Every structure is written in C-alpha cells, then in structure tokens.
PLY file of the C-alpha trace (Angstrom):
ply
format ascii 1.0
element vertex 82
property float x
property float y
property float z
element edge 81
property int vertex1
property int vertex2
end_header
-45.15 -16.24 -27.17
-48.17 -18.46 -27.46
-51.00 -19.12 -25.00
-51.65 -22.82 -24.41
-54.98 -23.79 -22.83
-55.85 -27.15 -21.31
-59.41 -28.40 -20.75
-61.11 -31.28 -18.89
-58.82 -34.22 -18.02
-55.89 -32.61 -19.89
-55.99 -29.75 -17.35
-56.30 -32.24 -14.49
-53.23 -34.22 -15.59
-51.08 -31.15 -16.20
-52.39 -29.21 -13.22
-52.77 -25.91 -15.07
-55.65 -24.35 -17.01
-53.35 -22.17 -19.14
-49.75 -21.16 -19.66
-47.81 -18.80 -21.89
-44.89 -20.38 -23.73
-42.04 -19.43 -25.98
-41.65 -22.21 -28.53
-39.62 -22.97 -31.60
-42.22 -25.52 -32.75
-43.41 -25.07 -36.34
-46.47 -27.33 -35.99
-48.88 -28.47 -33.29
-47.19 -31.91 -33.31
-43.81 -30.31 -32.63
-45.34 -28.31 -29.76
-46.77 -31.53 -28.32
-43.32 -33.14 -28.56
-41.81 -30.18 -26.67
-44.50 -30.39 -24.00
-44.13 -34.17 -23.61
-40.41 -33.77 -22.94
-40.94 -31.20 -20.15
-42.23 -33.41 -17.32
-44.02 -36.70 -16.71
-47.36 -34.93 -16.20
-47.18 -33.53 -19.76
-46.10 -36.90 -21.12
-49.16 -38.45 -19.45
-51.53 -35.79 -20.78
-50.26 -36.17 -24.35
-49.68 -39.94 -24.35
-52.60 -40.69 -26.69
-53.19 -38.03 -29.34
-56.19 -39.98 -30.67
-57.91 -39.00 -27.41
-57.25 -35.29 -27.96
-58.47 -32.48 -30.15
-56.74 -29.17 -30.80
-58.00 -25.70 -31.67
-55.84 -22.89 -33.01
-57.18 -19.41 -32.25
-60.54 -21.06 -31.38
-60.84 -23.03 -34.64
-60.70 -26.82 -34.66
-57.48 -27.90 -36.30
-55.13 -30.85 -36.79
-51.86 -31.81 -35.17
-49.93 -31.20 -38.40
-51.21 -27.60 -38.64
-48.59 -24.83 -38.68
-48.25 -22.53 -35.68
-47.06 -19.47 -37.63
-49.13 -16.49 -36.54
-51.15 -18.50 -34.01
-51.77 -16.78 -30.67
-53.67 -19.52 -28.83
-53.57 -23.32 -28.83
-56.20 -25.26 -26.88
-56.10 -28.99 -26.11
-59.25 -30.86 -25.08
-60.88 -34.29 -25.30
-63.37 -34.95 -28.10
-66.79 -33.54 -27.38
-69.79 -35.79 -27.16
-73.29 -34.53 -27.30
-76.83 -35.29 -28.02
0 1
1 2
2 3
3 4
4 5
5 6
6 7
7 8
8 9
9 10
10 11
11 12
12 13
13 14
14 15
15 16
16 17
17 18
18 19
19 20
20 21
21 22
22 23
23 24
24 25
25 26
26 27
27 28
28 29
29 30
30 31
31 32
32 33
33 34
34 35
35 36
36 37
37 38
38 39
39 40
40 41
41 42
42 43
43 44
44 45
45 46
46 47
47 48
48 49
49 50
50 51
51 52
52 53
53 54
54 55
55 56
56 57
57 58
58 59
59 60
60 61
61 62
62 63
63 64
64 65
65 66
66 67
67 68
68 69
69 70
70 71
71 72
72 73
73 74
74 75
75 76
76 77
77 78
78 79
79 80
80 81
C-alpha cells in the first residue's frame, strides 16, 4: 500500500486530499497512468505533467523514479516564491 497525497488544484480536481492505494506501478509515471485511467477527474488532474511536481517520501523526485520501498507519493503544482 502507498499513500498518495494531492495538493492545491490537484486536490481540487480530484476531490480528495489523500488516499491509500494498492498499485502494481513500478515508477511514478506508471502510477500516474493508473490514476488517469480511474476516472475523468484523475485524467483532468494529470493531463499536463509539465504543470506538476512529485515528491517521494517528502523528497522532490521525477516521474521516472522507481516506487520500490516508497511509502508516500505527493503531487503538487510547482512552487513559486520570492
């Protein structure tokens, strides 16, 4: 099982802040593909991966990163600051 967290507009589109999933995905990209195929709201949230960032166990990562041993995946828009 893996905890998947959604932040900002990703959470708004999916309608959940967090969910626990069983997945056979080996990478973040495969997890995204599984999520996209679930329902239209997931497809909308993950339509443009260039507009998303991902963290694995609270460390910024990439979509081709492996999920082996990962307990938490978080999706969020890029941060801006100043």
